[in-house]
gemmi code that builds the backbone of each chain (N, CA, C; Angstrom):
import gemmi

chains = {
    "A": [
        ("MET", (111.346, -124.814, 10.358), (110.453, -125.849, 10.882), (111.285, -127.061, 11.267)),
        ("SER", (111.062, -127.606, 12.403), (111.817, -128.787, 12.823), (111.426, -129.951, 11.923)),
        ("PRO", (112.336, -130.932, 11.759), (111.995, -132.082, 10.901), (110.717, -132.765, 11.374)),
        ("ASP", (110.507, -132.815, 12.680), (109.310, -133.444, 13.227), (108.038, -132.786, 12.721)),
        ("VAL", (108.043, -131.459, 12.752), (106.838, -130.734, 12.373), (106.568, -130.917, 10.892)),
        ("GLN", (107.606, -130.802, 10.086), (107.441, -131.001, 8.656), (106.980, -132.437, 8.379)),
        ("GLY", (107.584, -133.367, 9.107), (107.221, -134.777, 8.940), (105.783, -135.039, 9.351)),
        ("ALA", (105.335, -134.332, 10.393), (103.963, -134.513, 10.870), (102.967, -134.012, 9.831)),
        ("PHE", (103.285, -132.887, 9.205), (102.480, -132.343, 8.117), (102.316, -133.402, 7.034)),
        ("ARG", (103.460, -133.957, 6.659), (103.489, -134.927, 5.568), (102.690, -136.173, 5.952)),
        ("ALA", (102.895, -136.624, 7.176), (102.224, -137.843, 7.622), (100.702, -137.666, 7.623)),
        ("LEU", (100.244, -136.495, 8.016), (98.805, -136.250, 8.137), (98.136, -135.920, 6.809)),
        ("ALA", (98.947, -135.682, 5.782), (98.378, -135.273, 4.496), (97.617, -136.421, 3.821)),
        ("ASP", (97.854, -137.633, 4.272), (97.267, -138.800, 3.603), (96.109, -139.377, 4.405)),
        ("PRO", (94.930, -139.571, 3.762), (93.754, -140.056, 4.502), (93.962, -141.446, 5.115)),
        ("THR", (94.714, -142.313, 4.426), (94.976, -143.652, 4.981), (95.743, -143.530, 6.298)),
        ("ARG", (96.731, -142.659, 6.313), (97.528, -142.511, 7.547), (96.697, -141.884, 8.661)),
        ("ARG", (95.781, -140.991, 8.287), (94.905, -140.428, 9.332), (94.026, -141.539, 9.921)),
        ("THR", (93.567, -142.448, 9.060), (92.736, -143.555, 9.542), (93.561, -144.505, 10.424)),
        ("ILE", (94.809, -144.751, 10.033), (95.680, -145.592, 10.870), (95.790, -144.993, 12.274)),
        ("LEU", (95.937, -143.670, 12.334), (96.049, -143.013, 13.649), (94.798, -143.243, 14.488)),
        ("VAL", (93.650, -143.180, 13.817), (92.396, -143.409, 14.548), (92.378, -144.834, 15.116)),
        ("HIS", (92.821, -145.813, 14.313), (92.881, -147.194, 14.803), (93.844, -147.319, 15.988)),
        ("LEU", (94.979, -146.653, 15.857), (95.981, -146.750, 16.934), (95.558, -145.983, 18.184)),
        ("SER", (94.537, -145.114, 18.024), (94.061, -144.387, 19.207), (93.284, -145.329, 20.130)),
        ("HIS", (92.808, -146.474, 19.582), (92.121, -147.472, 20.422), (93.124, -148.291, 21.213)),
        ("ARG", (94.139, -148.792, 20.502), (95.145, -149.604, 21.173), (96.369, -149.724, 20.282)),
        ("GLU", (97.494, -150.142, 20.858), (98.691, -150.358, 20.058), (98.520, -151.624, 19.227)),
        ("MET", (99.197, -151.685, 18.075), (98.986, -152.784, 17.134), (100.284, -153.163, 16.430)),
        ("THR", (100.346, -154.448, 16.031), (101.433, -154.886, 15.150), (101.091, -154.443, 13.731)),
        ("ILE", (102.079, -154.560, 12.834), (101.831, -154.204, 11.435), (100.679, -155.039, 10.871)),
        ("GLY", (100.684, -156.346, 11.201), (99.636, -157.242, 10.713), (98.254, -156.805, 11.179)),
        ("GLU", (98.157, -156.388, 12.436), (96.859, -155.941, 12.963), (96.383, -154.668, 12.270)),
        ("VAL", (97.317, -153.775, 11.994), (96.951, -152.560, 11.257), (96.489, -152.950, 9.851)),
        ("ALA", (97.258, -153.860, 9.224), (96.961, -154.263, 7.833), (95.575, -154.902, 7.715)),
        ("ASP", (95.108, -155.581, 8.783), (93.793, -156.214, 8.772), (92.663, -155.223, 8.493)),
        ("HIS", (92.919, -153.943, 8.794), (91.874, -152.929, 8.604), (91.845, -152.372, 7.183)),
        ("PHE", (92.822, -152.769, 6.369), (92.928, -152.160, 5.038), (93.085, -153.214, 3.950)),
        ("GLU", (92.697, -152.830, 2.731), (92.947, -153.670, 1.564), (94.302, -153.268, 0.994)),
        ("MET", (95.333, -153.546, 1.729), (96.666, -153.123, 1.296), (97.651, -154.224, 1.637)),
        ("THR", (98.754, -154.274, 0.894), (99.795, -155.243, 1.225), (100.479, -154.796, 2.512)),
        ("ARG", (101.110, -155.743, 3.157), (101.822, -155.445, 4.384), (102.965, -154.432, 4.150)),
        ("PRO", (103.762, -154.587, 3.061), (104.806, -153.581, 2.809), (104.237, -152.173, 2.644)),
        ("ALA", (103.051, -152.066, 2.024), (102.431, -150.737, 1.860), (102.070, -150.161, 3.222)),
        ("VAL", (101.546, -151.023, 4.108), (101.197, -150.571, 5.460), (102.468, -150.154, 6.205)),
        ("ARG", (103.525, -150.975, 6.027), (104.784, -150.670, 6.719), (105.301, -149.294, 6.313)),
        ("LYS", (105.132, -148.975, 5.031), (105.602, -147.692, 4.509), (104.833, -146.529, 5.158)),
        ("HIS", (103.515, -146.708, 5.276), (102.705, -145.674, 5.935), (103.132, -145.504, 7.393)),
        ("LEU", (103.384, -146.620, 8.066), (103.774, -146.558, 9.480), (105.130, -145.865, 9.624)),
        ("LYS", (106.002, -146.125, 8.661), (107.336, -145.502, 8.683), (107.199, -143.984, 8.606)),
        ("ILE", (106.302, -143.533, 7.718), (106.107, -142.092, 7.552), (105.480, -141.481, 8.813)),
        ("LEU", (104.568, -142.223, 9.435), (103.969, -141.750, 10.698), (105.036, -141.660, 11.788)),
        ("GLU", (105.959, -142.630, 11.771), (107.034, -142.636, 12.766), (107.976, -141.450, 12.532)),
        ("GLU", (108.275, -141.186, 11.261), (109.138, -140.044, 10.934), (108.492, -138.732, 11.354)),
        ("GLY", (107.162, -138.698, 11.338), (106.449, -137.507, 11.772), (106.266, -137.441, 13.281)),
        ("ALA", (106.838, -138.416, 13.991), (106.763, -138.494, 15.455), (105.326, -138.623, 15.959)),
        ("LEU", (104.425, -139.129, 15.091), (103.037, -139.308, 15.505), (102.817, -140.682, 16.129)),
        ("ILE", (103.727, -141.624, 15.805), (103.686, -142.935, 16.455), (105.109, -143.318, 16.847)),
        ("SER", (105.229, -144.290, 17.729), (106.539, -144.869, 18.033), (106.429, -146.370, 17.809)),
        ("VAL", (107.566, -146.992, 17.507), (107.588, -148.418, 17.204), (108.468, -149.124, 18.225)),
        ("HIS", (107.913, -150.205, 18.824), (108.621, -150.911, 19.896), (108.733, -152.387, 19.552)),
        ("PRO", (109.947, -152.914, 19.531), (110.082, -154.339, 19.265), (109.551, -155.147, 20.453)),
        ("ARG", (108.786, -156.195, 20.113), (108.326, -157.116, 21.173), (108.439, -158.524, 20.607)),
        ("GLY", (109.455, -159.255, 21.050), (109.720, -160.560, 20.443), (110.041, -160.354, 18.975)),
        ("ARG", (109.291, -161.076, 18.129), (109.530, -160.932, 16.693), (108.649, -159.842, 16.093)),
        ("ASP", (107.752, -159.293, 16.899), (106.833, -158.277, 16.385), (107.357, -156.869, 16.624)),
        ("ARG", (106.804, -155.964, 15.842), (107.045, -154.541, 16.091), (105.692, -153.911, 16.416)),
        ("ILE", (105.620, -153.347, 17.606), (104.356, -152.792, 18.085), (104.318, -151.301, 17.770)),
        ("ASN", (103.233, -150.873, 17.129), (103.067, -149.464, 16.772), (102.149, -148.786, 17.788)),
        ("ARG", (102.628, -147.677, 18.307), (101.900, -146.995, 19.385), (101.724, -145.510, 19.032)),
        ("LEU", (100.522, -145.002, 19.255), (100.259, -143.577, 19.035), (101.103, -142.749, 20.001)),
        ("GLU", (101.635, -141.638, 19.522), (102.435, -140.748, 20.367), (101.671, -139.456, 20.647)),
        ("PRO", (100.995, -139.393, 21.793), (100.182, -138.198, 22.076), (100.982, -136.894, 22.012)),
        ("ARG", (102.246, -136.956, 22.389), (103.037, -135.720, 22.367), (103.259, -135.205, 20.949)),
        ("GLY", (103.462, -136.161, 20.029), (103.622, -135.781, 18.623), (102.357, -135.122, 18.111)),
        ("LEU", (101.228, -135.691, 18.531), (99.945, -135.129, 18.110), (99.679, -133.785, 18.747)),
        ("LYS", (100.204, -133.616, 19.931), (100.028, -132.327, 20.603), (100.635, -131.219, 19.746)),
        ("SER", (101.816, -131.484, 19.168), (102.445, -130.448, 18.349), (101.610, -130.191, 17.100)),
        ("VAL", (100.926, -131.224, 16.625), (100.089, -131.056, 15.443), (98.794, -130.328, 15.802)),
        ("ALA", (98.281, -130.663, 16.994), (97.042, -130.012, 17.434), (97.261, -128.518, 17.632)),
        ("ASP", (98.496, -128.155, 17.905), (98.810, -126.744, 18.113), (99.103, -126.098, 16.759)),
        ("TRP", (98.041, -125.886, 15.982), (98.180, -125.455, 14.589), (98.856, -124.111, 14.446)),
        ("VAL", (98.597, -123.234, 15.367), (99.135, -121.884, 15.222), (100.658, -121.924, 15.276)),
        ("ASP", (101.151, -122.652, 16.270), (102.590, -122.789, 16.429), (103.179, -123.508, 15.207)),
        ("HIS", (102.442, -124.494, 14.766), (102.801, -125.293, 13.613), (103.054, -124.432, 12.373)),
        ("PHE", (102.053, -123.607, 12.064), (102.167, -122.752, 10.885), (103.208, -121.666, 11.090)),
        ("SER", (103.332, -121.224, 12.321), (104.318, -120.187, 12.604), (105.712, -120.680, 12.208)),
        ("ARG", (106.020, -121.909, 12.618), (107.325, -122.477, 12.270), (107.423, -122.785, 10.787)),
        ("PHE", (106.299, -123.206, 10.204), (106.241, -123.476, 8.767), (106.652, -122.224, 7.977)),
        ("TRP", (106.067, -121.077, 8.355), (106.371, -119.847, 7.617), (107.792, -119.370, 7.884)),
        ("ASP", (108.286, -119.562, 9.096), (109.682, -119.184, 9.381), (110.621, -119.860, 8.402)),
        ("GLU", (110.385, -121.159, 8.240), (111.250, -121.907, 7.337), (111.084, -121.440, 5.893)),
        ("ARG", (109.822, -121.217, 5.485), (109.570, -120.779, 4.104), (110.219, -119.428, 3.839)),
        ("LEU", (110.069, -118.507, 4.804), (110.610, -117.162, 4.595), (112.133, -117.189, 4.507)),
        ("SER", (112.768, -118.069, 5.252), (114.222, -118.113, 5.160), (114.641, -118.717, 3.814)),
        ("LYS", (113.848, -119.622, 3.290), (114.124, -120.140, 1.941), (113.908, -119.062, 0.884)),
        ("LEU", (112.856, -118.263, 1.092), (112.581, -117.167, 0.162), (113.747, -116.187, 0.166)),
        ("GLN", (114.231, -115.894, 1.365), (115.388, -114.995, 1.522), (116.568, -115.505, 0.682)),
        ("ALA", (116.859, -116.789, 0.810), (117.984, -117.391, 0.094), (117.755, -117.334, -1.420)),
        ("ALA", (116.527, -117.611, -1.850), (116.217, -117.619, -3.282), (116.377, -116.226, -3.880)),
        ("ILE", (115.932, -115.199, -3.124), (116.025, -113.831, -3.634), (117.485, -113.372, -3.682)),
        ("GLU", (118.245, -113.732, -2.665), (119.668, -113.369, -2.664), (120.381, -113.949, -3.877)),
        ("GLN", (120.051, -115.203, -4.161), (120.659, -115.863, -5.308), (120.323, -115.122, -6.602)),
        ("GLU", (119.050, -114.739, -6.703), (118.576, -114.025, -7.888), (119.306, -112.685, -8.050)),
        ("GLU", (119.483, -111.972, -6.927), (120.138, -110.665, -6.975), (121.595, -110.813, -7.381)),
        ("GLU", (122.240, -111.862, -6.875), (123.650, -112.104, -7.239), (123.767, -112.347, -8.732)),
        ("LYS", (122.821, -113.138, -9.257), (122.818, -113.434, -10.694), (122.704, -112.151, -11.509)),
        ("SER", (121.792, -111.256, -11.087), (121.564, -110.052, -11.887), (122.695, -109.041, -11.723)),
        ("ASN", (123.502, -109.208, -10.662), (124.641, -108.298, -10.474), (125.870, -108.745, -11.241)),
        ("ASP", (125.850, -109.992, -11.687), (127.024, -110.517, -12.419), (127.238, -109.781, -13.743)),
    ],
    "B": [
        ("MET", (90.230, -123.539, 20.976), (91.348, -122.938, 20.253), (90.926, -121.562, 19.741)),
        ("THR", (91.683, -120.567, 20.056), (91.321, -119.221, 19.629), (91.797, -118.975, 18.204)),
        ("ASP", (91.189, -117.997, 17.585), (91.542, -117.702, 16.212), (92.681, -116.678, 16.157)),
        ("THR", (93.880, -117.193, 16.219), (95.046, -116.325, 16.260), (95.575, -116.091, 14.854)),
        ("THR", (95.948, -114.855, 14.590), (96.575, -114.546, 13.306), (98.086, -114.586, 13.460)),
        ("ILE", (98.729, -115.304, 12.564), (100.187, -115.345, 12.559), (100.686, -114.188, 11.711)),
        ("VAL", (101.596, -113.397, 12.250), (102.162, -112.284, 11.474), (103.678, -112.416, 11.447)),
        ("LYS", (104.242, -112.343, 10.271), (105.700, -112.422, 10.109), (106.140, -111.276, 9.216)),
        ("THR", (107.279, -110.676, 9.558), (107.840, -109.688, 8.637), (109.251, -110.093, 8.268)),
        ("ALA", (109.635, -109.753, 7.056), (110.993, -110.049, 6.600), (111.437, -108.903, 5.709)),
        ("PHE", (112.739, -108.649, 5.695), (113.296, -107.605, 4.843), (114.147, -108.249, 3.757)),
        ("PHE", (113.977, -107.762, 2.531), (114.749, -108.307, 1.421), (115.487, -107.184, 0.707)),
        ("ALA", (116.766, -107.407, 0.422), (117.556, -106.425, -0.317), (117.276, -106.587, -1.801)),
        ("ALA", (116.037, -106.356, -2.166), (115.606, -106.487, -3.561), (114.367, -105.618, -3.745)),
        ("ALA", (114.101, -105.225, -4.989), (112.950, -104.364, -5.277), (111.643, -105.130, -5.046)),
        ("PRO", (110.543, -104.403, -4.695), (109.263, -105.076, -4.486), (108.861, -105.959, -5.672)),
        ("LYS", (109.136, -105.507, -6.894), (108.683, -106.324, -8.027), (109.454, -107.647, -8.119)),
        ("THR", (110.693, -107.659, -7.620), (111.443, -108.923, -7.566), (110.802, -109.859, -6.544)),
        ("VAL", (110.501, -109.314, -5.363), (109.875, -110.120, -4.313), (108.508, -110.610, -4.789)),
        ("TRP", (107.764, -109.717, -5.425), (106.437, -110.067, -5.957), (106.517, -111.276, -6.889)),
        ("ALA", (107.546, -111.262, -7.759), (107.700, -112.365, -8.708), (107.878, -113.690, -7.960)),
        ("PHE", (108.596, -113.644, -6.849), (108.811, -114.879, -6.074), (107.525, -115.356, -5.383)),
        ("LEU", (106.568, -114.462, -5.215), (105.304, -114.842, -4.567), (104.278, -115.366, -5.563)),
        ("THR", (104.459, -115.036, -6.839), (103.385, -115.299, -7.799), (103.799, -116.110, -9.021)),
        ("ASP", (105.088, -116.107, -9.331), (105.572, -116.771, -10.545), (105.794, -118.258, -10.281)),
        ("LYS", (105.274, -119.063, -11.172), (105.312, -120.523, -11.024), (106.714, -121.050, -10.679)),
        ("ASP", (107.696, -120.704, -11.520), (109.045, -121.255, -11.314), (109.704, -120.694, -10.065)),
        ("LYS", (109.481, -119.398, -9.810), (110.113, -118.780, -8.639), (109.481, -119.294, -7.344)),
        ("LEU", (108.169, -119.503, -7.342), (107.508, -120.066, -6.151), (108.098, -121.444, -5.816)),
        ("GLY", (108.402, -122.196, -6.865), (108.958, -123.533, -6.683), (110.320, -123.520, -6.004)),
        ("GLN", (111.026, -122.384, -6.086), (112.368, -122.314, -5.489), (112.343, -122.251, -3.962)),
        ("TRP", (111.254, -121.757, -3.394), (111.241, -121.615, -1.931), (109.990, -122.214, -1.274)),
        ("PHE", (108.969, -122.524, -2.100), (107.727, -123.081, -1.539), (107.495, -124.382, -2.286)),
        ("TYR", (106.346, -124.549, -2.886), (106.109, -125.643, -3.810), (105.670, -125.010, -5.126)),
        ("PRO", (105.990, -125.634, -6.253), (105.571, -125.029, -7.525), (104.077, -125.211, -7.773)),
        ("PRO", (103.383, -124.118, -8.177), (101.984, -124.264, -8.610), (101.971, -124.782, -10.052)),
        ("GLU", (100.786, -125.103, -10.556), (100.694, -125.582, -11.937), (100.766, -124.424, -12.929)),
        ("ALA", (100.453, -123.223, -12.456), (100.528, -122.031, -13.310), (100.867, -120.831, -12.431)),
        ("ASP", (101.228, -119.702, -13.042), (101.426, -118.479, -12.269), (100.122, -118.152, -11.537)),
        ("LEU", (100.226, -117.536, -10.362), (99.009, -117.166, -9.637), (98.276, -116.063, -10.407)),
        ("ALA", (96.960, -116.135, -10.446), (96.155, -115.121, -11.136), (94.919, -114.828, -10.308)),
        ("GLU", (94.540, -113.547, -10.238), (93.399, -113.123, -9.421), (92.134, -113.871, -9.839)),
        ("GLY", (91.411, -114.364, -8.853), (90.155, -115.068, -9.115), (90.317, -116.538, -9.462)),
        ("GLN", (91.568, -116.954, -9.628), (91.808, -118.340, -10.036), (92.163, -119.229, -8.842)),
        ("ASP", (91.789, -120.493, -8.950), (92.244, -121.488, -7.973), (93.714, -121.801, -8.247)),
        ("TYR", (94.423, -122.150, -7.202), (95.815, -122.568, -7.383), (96.037, -123.831, -6.563)),
        ("ALA", (97.071, -124.588, -6.920), (97.478, -125.741, -6.125), (98.995, -125.820, -6.169)),
        ("LEU", (99.614, -125.872, -4.995), (101.071, -126.017, -4.926), (101.376, -127.503, -4.804)),
        ("MET", (102.197, -127.989, -5.734), (102.444, -129.423, -5.823), (103.792, -129.794, -5.203)),
        ("GLY", (103.812, -130.874, -4.430), (105.070, -131.340, -3.853), (105.116, -132.854, -3.894)),
        ("ALA", (106.342, -133.388, -3.862), (106.499, -134.841, -3.927), (106.147, -135.463, -2.583)),
        ("GLN", (105.479, -136.598, -2.609), (105.246, -137.349, -1.375), (106.206, -138.537, -1.327)),
        ("GLY", (106.011, -139.440, -0.397), (106.948, -140.530, -0.155), (107.330, -141.335, -1.388)),
        ("ASP", (106.341, -141.631, -2.235), (106.626, -142.454, -3.411), (107.108, -141.618, -4.598)),
        ("GLY", (107.382, -140.337, -4.370), (107.918, -139.481, -5.425), (106.849, -138.869, -6.322)),
        ("LYS", (105.589, -139.287, -6.111), (104.487, -138.747, -6.910), (104.139, -137.345, -6.398)),
        ("ALA", (103.917, -136.411, -7.333), (103.556, -135.056, -6.912), (102.092, -135.008, -6.500)),
        ("VAL", (101.832, -134.457, -5.319), (100.450, -134.284, -4.863), (100.259, -132.832, -4.419)),
        ("LYS", (98.983, -132.429, -4.341), (98.656, -131.089, -3.857), (99.111, -130.956, -2.410)),
        ("GLN", (99.958, -129.985, -2.101), (100.379, -129.756, -0.718), (99.532, -128.653, -0.085)),
        ("CYS", (99.352, -127.577, -0.838), (98.559, -126.445, -0.356), (97.727, -125.970, -1.543)),
        ("TRP", (96.515, -125.497, -1.251), (95.704, -124.986, -2.350), (94.678, -123.988, -1.841)),
        ("GLY", (94.038, -123.290, -2.796), (93.034, -122.291, -2.441), (92.697, -121.463, -3.663)),
        ("THR", (92.216, -120.232, -3.412), (91.816, -119.329, -4.491), (92.488, -117.980, -4.275)),
        ("VAL", (93.023, -117.419, -5.349), (93.636, -116.088, -5.261), (92.513, -115.055, -5.236)),
        ("GLN", (92.434, -114.294, -4.150), (91.324, -113.356, -4.000), (91.654, -111.951, -4.480)),
        ("ARG", (92.889, -111.504, -4.184), (93.270, -110.143, -4.599), (94.715, -110.117, -5.038)),
        ("MET", (94.974, -109.405, -6.116), (96.344, -109.183, -6.570), (96.469, -107.720, -6.932)),
        ("GLU", (97.336, -107.002, -6.212), (97.635, -105.609, -6.570), (99.141, -105.506, -6.697)),
        ("PRO", (99.690, -105.920, -7.857), (101.134, -105.990, -8.014), (101.794, -104.620, -7.895)),
        ("PRO", (102.928, -104.486, -7.253), (103.580, -105.540, -6.469), (103.356, -105.358, -4.967)),
        ("TRP", (102.152, -104.900, -4.559), (101.970, -104.491, -3.157), (101.132, -105.431, -2.302)),
        ("LEU", (100.166, -106.090, -2.893), (99.234, -106.860, -2.073), (98.790, -108.143, -2.782)),
        ("LEU", (98.865, -109.244, -2.035), (98.421, -110.544, -2.561), (97.639, -111.244, -1.448)),
        ("VAL", (96.411, -111.651, -1.748), (95.581, -112.357, -0.764), (95.064, -113.646, -1.388)),
        ("TYR", (95.279, -114.761, -0.702), (94.660, -116.001, -1.172), (94.145, -116.835, -0.013)),
        ("THR", (93.129, -117.656, -0.300), (92.707, -118.640, 0.689), (93.707, -119.795, 0.609)),
        ("PHE", (93.845, -120.516, 1.705), (94.945, -121.467, 1.811), (94.524, -122.628, 2.709)),
        ("THR", (94.750, -123.851, 2.218), (94.535, -124.997, 3.088), (95.567, -126.073, 2.771)),
        ("ILE", (95.690, -127.033, 3.667), (96.561, -128.185, 3.462), (95.726, -129.423, 3.779)),
        ("ALA", (96.154, -130.572, 3.283), (95.358, -131.792, 3.454), (94.943, -132.062, 4.906)),
        ("PRO", (95.863, -131.915, 5.900), (95.445, -132.228, 7.281), (94.309, -131.344, 7.785)),
        ("LEU", (94.091, -130.185, 7.147), (92.997, -129.320, 7.602), (91.655, -129.783, 7.041)),
        ("GLY", (91.668, -130.823, 6.228), (90.425, -131.409, 5.730), (89.572, -130.430, 4.946)),
        ("GLY", (90.195, -129.555, 4.192), (89.453, -128.650, 3.326), (89.000, -127.359, 3.992)),
        ("VAL", (89.298, -127.202, 5.300), (88.914, -125.969, 5.987), (89.888, -124.864, 5.560)),
        ("MET", (89.342, -123.741, 5.076), (90.180, -122.690, 4.511), (90.677, -121.677, 5.536)),
        ("THR", (91.884, -121.202, 5.322), (92.449, -120.090, 6.079), (92.773, -118.999, 5.054)),
        ("THR", (93.221, -117.841, 5.519), (93.537, -116.750, 4.585), (94.980, -116.282, 4.777)),
        ("VAL", (95.707, -116.202, 3.677), (97.091, -115.714, 3.694), (97.146, -114.381, 2.951)),
        ("THR", (97.710, -113.363, 3.612), (97.863, -112.038, 3.004), (99.346, -111.651, 2.973)),
        ("TRP", (99.825, -111.259, 1.836), (101.207, -110.777, 1.696), (101.158, -109.287, 1.376)),
        ("ARG", (101.843, -108.465, 2.179), (101.934, -107.028, 1.912), (103.388, -106.660, 1.670)),
        ("LEU", (103.635, -105.897, 0.628), (104.998, -105.466, 0.324), (105.091, -103.960, 0.481)),
        ("GLU", (106.205, -103.492, 1.061), (106.426, -102.063, 1.209), (107.807, -101.733, 0.703)),
        ("ASP", (107.878, -100.592, 0.001), (109.145, -100.099, -0.495), (109.870, -99.445, 0.672)),
        ("VAL", (111.004, -99.962, 1.067), (111.791, -99.307, 2.117), (113.189, -99.068, 1.566)),
        ("GLN", (113.913, -98.197, 2.235), (115.275, -97.848, 1.821), (116.073, -99.092, 1.407)),
        ("GLY", (116.394, -99.163, 0.146), (117.293, -100.225, -0.315), (116.661, -101.602, -0.433)),
        ("GLY", (115.350, -101.682, -0.302), (114.774, -103.016, -0.440), (113.280, -103.064, -0.204)),
        ("THR", (112.831, -104.204, 0.274), (111.401, -104.462, 0.421), (111.121, -105.051, 1.795)),
        ("LYS", (110.097, -104.494, 2.441), (109.605, -105.105, 3.680), (108.381, -105.933, 3.306)),
        ("LEU", (108.429, -107.195, 3.687), (107.347, -108.116, 3.365), (106.653, -108.520, 4.665)),
        ("THR", (105.321, -108.386, 4.692), (104.564, -108.807, 5.871), (103.581, -109.902, 5.475)),
        ("LEU", (103.658, -110.999, 6.185), (102.757, -112.114, 5.964), (101.753, -112.169, 7.111)),
        ("SER", (100.464, -112.248, 6.799), (99.449, -112.512, 7.836), (98.717, -113.784, 7.455)),
        ("HIS", (98.621, -114.695, 8.403), (97.902, -115.947, 8.151), (96.769, -116.031, 9.164)),
        ("GLU", (95.540, -115.869, 8.666), (94.361, -115.815, 9.550), (93.545, -117.097, 9.494)),
        ("GLY", (92.927, -117.412, 10.624), (91.952, -118.511, 10.638), (92.543, -119.859, 10.983)),
        ("VAL", (93.812, -119.866, 11.372), (94.494, -121.135, 11.617), (93.913, -121.873, 12.828)),
        ("GLY", (93.675, -121.121, 13.888), (93.145, -121.756, 15.098), (91.795, -122.404, 14.843)),
        ("ALA", (90.910, -121.665, 14.158), (89.567, -122.170, 13.871), (89.634, -123.374, 12.938)),
        ("ALA", (90.519, -123.294, 11.921), (90.641, -124.393, 10.964), (91.162, -125.640, 11.661)),
        ("GLY", (92.124, -125.444, 12.549), (92.677, -126.585, 13.275), (91.616, -127.258, 14.124)),
        ("ALA", (90.808, -126.440, 14.804), (89.749, -126.985, 15.647), (88.741, -127.754, 14.799)),
        ("ALA", (88.402, -127.183, 13.635), (87.440, -127.837, 12.744), (88.002, -129.155, 12.217)),
        ("ALA", (89.299, -129.149, 11.871), (89.912, -130.360, 11.327), (89.932, -131.466, 12.378)),
        ("LEU", (90.265, -131.090, 13.601), (90.262, -132.089, 14.671), (88.847, -132.564, 14.942)),
        ("GLY", (87.875, -131.660, 14.740), (86.474, -132.037, 14.886), (86.083, -133.110, 13.890)),
        ("LEU", (86.611, -133.000, 12.667), (86.339, -134.005, 11.637), (86.854, -135.361, 12.089)),
        ("LEU", (88.044, -135.358, 12.662), (88.610, -136.608, 13.144), (87.744, -137.191, 14.256)),
        ("ALA", (87.253, -136.312, 15.120), (86.417, -136.768, 16.230), (85.145, -137.415, 15.688)),
        ("ALA", (84.626, -136.819, 14.586), (83.408, -137.349, 13.985), (83.656, -138.737, 13.391)),
        ("LEU", (84.885, -138.950, 12.940), (85.248, -140.245, 12.363), (85.079, -141.377, 13.364)),
        ("ASP", (85.372, -141.071, 14.589), (85.419, -142.150, 15.553), (85.347, -141.599, 16.976)),
        ("ALA", (84.458, -142.159, 17.749), (84.297, -141.690, 19.123), (85.567, -141.936, 19.936)),
        ("GLY", (86.341, -142.925, 19.540), (87.591, -143.235, 20.223), (88.553, -142.069, 20.232)),
        ("TRP", (88.378, -141.236, 19.235), (89.253, -140.075, 19.124), (89.051, -139.131, 20.313)),
        ("ASP", (87.784, -139.002, 20.744), (87.491, -138.131, 21.889), (88.268, -138.571, 23.122)),
        ("ARG", (88.230, -139.886, 23.311), (88.945, -140.445, 24.455), (90.434, -140.123, 24.313)),
        ("HIS", (90.913, -140.259, 23.080), (92.316, -139.980, 22.841), (92.655, -138.532, 23.134)),
        ("LEU", (91.772, -137.628, 22.691), (92.028, -136.198, 22.921), (92.033, -135.882, 24.403)),
        ("GLY", (91.207, -136.619, 25.146), (91.206, -136.465, 26.602), (92.581, -136.785, 27.166)),
        ("ARG", (93.139, -137.891, 26.700), (94.491, -138.288, 27.116), (95.497, -137.238, 26.698)),
        ("LEU", (95.271, -136.724, 25.507), (96.163, -135.709, 24.956), (96.179, -134.477, 25.858)),
        ("ARG", (94.983, -134.071, 26.279), (94.894, -132.901, 27.151), (95.637, -133.148, 28.460)),
        ("GLU", (95.518, -134.387, 28.967), (96.235, -134.728, 30.202), (97.737, -134.578, 30.004)),
        ("CYS", (98.233, -135.125, 28.897), (99.665, -135.063, 28.604), (100.128, -133.619, 28.486)),
        ("CYS", (99.303, -132.809, 27.862), (99.696, -131.438, 27.589), (99.673, -130.577, 28.836)),
        ("SER", (98.833, -130.941, 29.772), (98.708, -130.086, 30.957), (99.708, -130.485, 32.040)),
        ("ARG", (100.427, -131.578, 31.776), (101.420, -132.013, 32.754), (102.560, -131.028, 32.875)),
    ],
}
model = gemmi.Model(1)
for chain_id, residues in chains.items():
    chain = gemmi.Chain(chain_id)
    for i, (resn, *xyz) in enumerate(residues, 1):
        res = gemmi.Residue()
        res.name, res.seqid = resn, gemmi.SeqId(i, " ")
        for name, pos in zip(("N", "CA", "C"), xyz):
            atom = gemmi.Atom()
            atom.name, atom.element = name, gemmi.Element(name[0])
            atom.pos, atom.b_iso = gemmi.Position(*pos), 0.0
            res.add_atom(atom)
        chain.add_residue(res)
    model.add_chain(chain)
structure = gemmi.Structure()
structure.add_model(model)
structure.setup_entities()
């Protein structure tokens, strides 16, 4: 699974971050504008935005002293494509399983 | 979105019962997936726990174990938080082949669950519909 896809999974797992995405679907916002919608400290909001950015669901653009958060439709497109999403998810899991079993077999052969 | 089943096969140079243990045993599952709170058991709910950003363990995937026929067949329902509780079905089949095990994974219901989950988001806010319209434009480019 590409880091983006795994990151997108993680970003979407949290209801607050899903709500942030809905807000950003109306218009781009500064951290302060996003924070206005929640009973949360600004650093907490920044942390959520960081995780959304890591998941490629939003992009952040400096404007003067502000940082503007913008929804990334392309990132969401990869998330909307659930079948492809899970397909890559399982590819990664199966290769980890392969490695874990090999390790186990080596141990028992010692 | 159509209801496509994902099918994956993998070959392991290990006996089926070894592979089975990695699919059902708490500690072994943790080595390649996320650790459940207990070994998987037929008829029981399970939850695979993983760390989130703040290091706190949260449910990553969960569902109910529907069938266990060790070491040949394991079926469980499966969902993740972004699917908003909509269940899919994961089936693991093991076959004894020369010198090892052939493992087949089938994951059913993903397309329908994805559509339902996005539907939930749409219900949250009409603005989402407009966004999805834009999304479709971007995707068809």
